[in-house]
MISEMI-358233 format. One line per 10 residues: number of its first residue (from 1); for each residue x, y negated, z negated of C-alpha. Coordinates in steps of 0.05 Angstrom, whole numbers. Example, Ala and Ser with C-alpha at 12.3 -4.5 7.8 and 13.67 -1.06 7.14 Angstrom:
residues 2
1 = 246 90 -156 | 273 21 -143
***
This chain:
residues 329
1 = 2135 -1718 -847 | 2141 -1679 -912 | 2159 -1604 -908 | 2148 -1557 -963 | 2198 -1500 -960 | 2192 -1433 -997 | 2256 -1405 -990 | 2328 -1420 -1018 | 2354 -1488 -994 | 2424 -1447 -988
11 = 2400 -1412 -933 | 2366 -1470 -898 | 2429 -1509 -902 | 2465 -1452 -873 | 2427 -1448 -809 | 2402 -1519 -805 | 2408 -1538 -733 | 2442 -1600 -712 | 2384 -1638 -683 | 2346 -1635 -744
21 = 2391 -1694 -769 | 2358 -1739 -718 | 2283 -1721 -736 | 2243 -1761 -794 | 2233 -1707 -842 | 2227 -1699 -921 | 2244 -1630 -948 | 2219 -1604 -1013 | 2244 -1533 -1037 | 2202 -1493 -1076
31 = 2241 -1422 -1088 | 2215 -1369 -1134 | 2200 -1358 -1188 | 2175 -1427 -1186 | 2095 -1421 -1177 | 2076 -1435 -1109 | 2005 -1466 -1123 | 2039 -1518 -1171 | 2092 -1531 -1113 | 2033 -1551 -1070
41 = 1999 -1595 -1123 | 2059 -1636 -1137 | 2068 -1644 -1058 | 1999 -1665 -1034 | 2021 -1705 -974 | 2056 -1641 -946 | 2042 -1630 -876 | 2086 -1574 -857 | 2100 -1503 -896 | 2157 -1463 -880
51 = 2148 -1394 -919 | 2188 -1336 -933 | 2154 -1265 -916 | 2128 -1253 -986 | 2104 -1320 -1011 | 2027 -1322 -1007 | 1997 -1380 -967 | 1923 -1380 -995 | 1866 -1416 -979 | 1870 -1445 -1051
61 = 1938 -1473 -1035 | 1909 -1503 -966 | 1856 -1537 -1008 | 1912 -1579 -1042 | 1942 -1601 -975 | 1895 -1647 -942 | 1945 -1664 -889 | 1973 -1597 -872 | 1983 -1593 -796 | 2035 -1527 -792
71 = 2050 -1467 -832 | 2110 -1435 -805 | 2136 -1361 -825 | 2205 -1356 -833 | 2207 -1296 -799 | 2159 -1252 -750 | 2110 -1227 -801 | 2053 -1273 -825 | 2008 -1224 -868 | 2021 -1267 -933
81 = 1990 -1328 -896 | 1909 -1330 -896 | 1908 -1345 -821 | 1832 -1350 -818 | 1830 -1404 -876 | 1884 -1441 -834 | 1841 -1437 -773 | 1783 -1466 -806 | 1822 -1528 -830 | 1852 -1536 -750
91 = 1923 -1512 -780 | 1972 -1482 -736 | 2001 -1414 -767 | 2065 -1399 -724 | 2122 -1337 -729 | 2186 -1328 -695 | 2170 -1279 -646 | 2228 -1238 -624 | 2275 -1270 -665 | 2297 -1211 -705
101 = 2276 -1154 -653 | 2350 -1127 -640 | 2371 -1130 -711 | 2306 -1096 -738 | 2314 -1041 -681 | 2388 -1027 -698 | 2372 -1021 -773 | 2319 -972 -752 | 2364 -928 -710 | 2416 -931 -769
111 = 2358 -906 -821 | 2342 -849 -770 | 2417 -828 -771 | 2426 -831 -843 | 2363 -789 -854 | 2387 -738 -802 | 2458 -736 -825 | 2459 -737 -899 | 2485 -809 -898 | 2468 -826 -973
121 = 2480 -754 -1004 | 2542 -744 -966 | 2573 -807 -991 | 2552 -788 -1064 | 2581 -719 -1055 | 2653 -749 -1034 | 2646 -792 -1094 | 2633 -737 -1138 | 2692 -698 -1115 | 2648 -651 -1074
131 = 2667 -664 -1006 | 2686 -591 -985 | 2626 -557 -1019 | 2578 -611 -986 | 2611 -602 -919 | 2606 -520 -926 | 2532 -530 -941 | 2515 -576 -884 | 2549 -528 -833 | 2499 -477 -842
141 = 2442 -531 -845 | 2430 -533 -770 | 2437 -612 -775 | 2400 -642 -712 | 2432 -690 -669 | 2390 -759 -652 | 2383 -737 -580 | 2350 -676 -595 | 2294 -711 -626 | 2226 -731 -603
151 = 2213 -805 -631 | 2147 -833 -638 | 2144 -907 -637 | 2081 -937 -669 | 2079 -1003 -644 | 2112 -1028 -578 | 2125 -1098 -586 | 2184 -1137 -590 | 2216 -1091 -641 | 2192 -1028 -616
161 = 2212 -1044 -545 | 2284 -1059 -571 | 2281 -992 -609 | 2267 -956 -549 | 2326 -987 -507 | 2374 -964 -567 | 2346 -898 -571 | 2339 -879 -496 | 2421 -870 -487 | 2427 -820 -547
171 = 2376 -778 -497 | 2315 -777 -548 | 2245 -761 -520 | 2201 -827 -526 | 2131 -832 -544 | 2092 -891 -566 | 2023 -915 -588 | 1996 -978 -588 | 1918 -1004 -594 | 1927 -1027 -524
181 = 1973 -987 -474 | 2028 -1021 -439 | 2028 -1030 -361 | 2061 -971 -326 | 2122 -1014 -305 | 2138 -1027 -373 | 2132 -951 -398 | 2183 -934 -335 | 2231 -990 -357 | 2234 -966 -426
191 = 2228 -892 -415 | 2171 -884 -460 | 2102 -842 -453 | 2039 -862 -485 | 2003 -816 -535 | 1939 -828 -582 | 1962 -838 -651 | 1945 -767 -678 | 1975 -735 -616 | 2039 -772 -631
201 = 2036 -755 -701 | 2031 -677 -688 | 2088 -679 -626 | 2145 -728 -656 | 2197 -699 -702 | 2211 -777 -722 | 2156 -825 -733 | 2181 -904 -732 | 2133 -954 -753 | 2143 -1021 -710
211 = 2071 -1054 -717 | 2039 -1111 -753 | 1999 -1108 -816 | 1921 -1119 -796 | 1852 -1093 -818 | 1865 -1038 -769 | 1935 -1017 -784 | 1936 -1026 -865 | 1952 -955 -889 | 1951 -925 -824
221 = 1996 -874 -843 | 1949 -842 -896 | 1930 -767 -918 | 1890 -757 -852 | 1944 -777 -801 | 1997 -738 -844 | 1958 -678 -841 | 1976 -676 -765 | 2049 -684 -773 | 2094 -622 -761
231 = 2131 -598 -822 | 2201 -636 -828 | 2181 -698 -794 | 2217 -755 -813 | 2180 -825 -826 | 2218 -886 -816 | 2189 -957 -837 | 2227 -1020 -824 | 2158 -1057 -809 | 2114 -1067 -867
241 = 2100 -1033 -930 | 2026 -1041 -928 | 2023 -994 -866 | 2030 -932 -909 | 1988 -902 -966 | 2043 -900 -1018 | 2013 -838 -1053 | 1999 -799 -992 | 2066 -809 -967 | 2098 -787 -1033
251 = 2054 -725 -1031 | 2070 -709 -960 | 2143 -709 -977 | 2136 -669 -1041 | 2095 -615 -1001 | 2146 -613 -948 | 2102 -637 -892 | 2147 -698 -883 | 2222 -674 -885 | 2249 -737 -900
261 = 2228 -819 -908 | 2277 -878 -893 | 2246 -938 -916 | 2266 -1012 -908 | 2205 -1045 -924 | 2155 -1029 -981 | 2091 -1048 -1015 | 2097 -1084 -1059 | 2160 -1123 -1060 | 2196 -1137 -1099
271 = 2201 -1066 -1109 | 2197 -1035 -1179 | 2236 -973 -1200 | 2180 -931 -1216 | 2147 -942 -1148 | 2117 -876 -1123 | 2168 -874 -1065 | 2227 -891 -1104 | 2211 -853 -1166 | 2213 -784 -1139
281 = 2221 -712 -1165 | 2287 -678 -1171 | 2299 -643 -1104 | 2259 -691 -1066 | 2296 -752 -1079 | 2357 -732 -1035 | 2309 -729 -976 | 2298 -803 -984 | 2337 -862 -952 | 2321 -937 -978
291 = 2349 -1003 -960 | 2326 -1067 -993 | 2287 -1102 -935 | 2351 -1116 -895 | 2325 -1101 -826 | 2318 -1169 -797 | 2373 -1203 -843 | 2425 -1220 -795 | 2461 -1286 -778 | 2434 -1283 -707
301 = 2358 -1270 -733 | 2367 -1329 -775 | 2401 -1377 -724 | 2347 -1363 -674 | 2287 -1368 -730 | 2312 -1432 -756 | 2322 -1463 -682 | 2253 -1445 -671 | 2217 -1466 -733 | 2251 -1539 -724
311 = 2236 -1540 -654 | 2166 -1531 -673 | 2167 -1591 -720 | 2196 -1635 -665 | 2138 -1611 -621 | 2084 -1632 -676 | 2122 -1696 -685 | 2118 -1707 -609 | 2044 -1693 -607 | 2051 -1627 -581
321 = 2030 -1558 -597 | 2082 -1513 -631 | 2114 -1449 -602 | 2086 -1376 -621 | 2017 -1394 -648 | 1987 -1338 -684 | 1919 -1358 -707 | 1883 -1375 -642 | 1882 -1449 -644
***
């Protein structure tokens, strides 16, 4: 079986499960910036694709691969894969459900704390020899504790639930929104209360995004929703950049309706320096905290993900269904 892998060989070598040595596979690596369509054209007998989060797996690419049986995301997201085209061809699309839940939830909490406690600007003040001056200013800012916040989790899948478990001991009031409300037992176990999205936006001092990108959620954080938030709200995004309307969020930050943003995922990625959420006016930029899409990047996440991916290859070779199919086959 031939596997076409869009990702660096060094990463796959590092996390390769031992049992893979016993299965009959040939691996071809096509790391960026090599054109992905050309890689497919050069390997028409490919049966499985492993793809990172940002490589588009299009209908056009699938047309070049008549033997394709499975497309597997290296992470949890699969919005760069044309799942409808794959379903039409009987090709499984799979993800690594839950593999990075704790990692991303930890990162979200870290971003909340950095936004609340001036993690970036305080660091810069010390480097500039302004430690005492910054401290004096901070003492009269009435800086809030995380436990005093009302946190709205937009999405309550594996990552949203993990975030709730981490936040509950801080003492936060926790609310959530999903398209399909969770059972009462789940709400009680996590200590969360359901609210419709607009009411969630109006009530919470921190909005943290934890939902997948689809037709319903693309640009869900737009000018209309932001009109409902109370001034000073902090927006945290460790999910996907496509969930937010960049220009609407930028304007809400400039206007002060958003007190801060803490962003790990952008649209587009790679993210240019002149991105509307990055290239901010003086006096506004200090209310933004960024990280370069690191939420799910831990050794534990990758070990779990690669174990699952190769298990699915083994299942395909054995004539069975792979794990965590996301395109309805």
